[in-house]
N, C-alpha and C positions, 0 to 999 in steps of 0.2 A: 515545492514551488514550481508552477508551470509557467512557461513563457509562450505566448501565442500572439502572432501578428505584431511583434515588437512590444508587447505589453506583458506585465507580470500579473498573474491571477491570484487573488486571495480566495481561498477555498475553505468553506466551513459549513457546518450543519447547525441549524437552529435547535431550540429545545424540543420541537416536535419531530425532529429527524429529517427535515427538508434541507436539501443541499442548496447552497448559494455560492455564487462566484462574483467577484468584482475586479475589474481591470485597473492597474496602476502603472505609472511610468517607471517607477523604481522598485527594486526588490525589497528595499527597506520599508517603503510605505506599505506594500502589499503584506509583508510579514507582520508588521505592527497592527494593521487593520484586522487581519485574520485572527490574530491572538486576542485582540480586544473583543471581537464578535464571539469567539469561543468562550471567553470568560463571562460575557453577558448571558449566553445561552446555557452555560453549565457552571454556575458559580461554585458549586460544591466540590468540583474537581479541578485543582490548580494545574495538574499535568494532563494536557489533552491526549498525549500518547498512551496514557494508562487505560483509556477506554477502548483502545483498538483491540480487535480480536487477535488471538495468537496467530502467528504466521504459519503457513503450510510447512510440512516437513520438507527439508531440502532434498533435491534429487541426488541419487547415488552418483558418485563420480565415475568417469569412464573406466578407470582401472578396476574399481570395485565391481562395476557392472560386468566386465569381461571375466572376472574370476568366478562367477557363478557357474555351477556345474550344469551341464545339459543332459537331458535324458537321451540314451542311445536310440538310434533309429531302429525300428522293427524290421526284421528281415521277413520277406515273404517266404512261405513254405513251398517247396517244389511239388 
């Protein structure tokens, strides 16, 4: 749920994949409206989060990143 200029935005995609947004005064109204629009556009899927693509692989933490071995620098020959 996004809040912009003091309004809560209901955000959904219709059956053809076009993104829509509508502003509401309360988060409860925006959430209910977005859920209603999603169900109208995609009645076969009761769970809208099931259609989302898988998330990207999480970045390696700082400690694990530091443990990687480095290749030694080459010495120049005299």
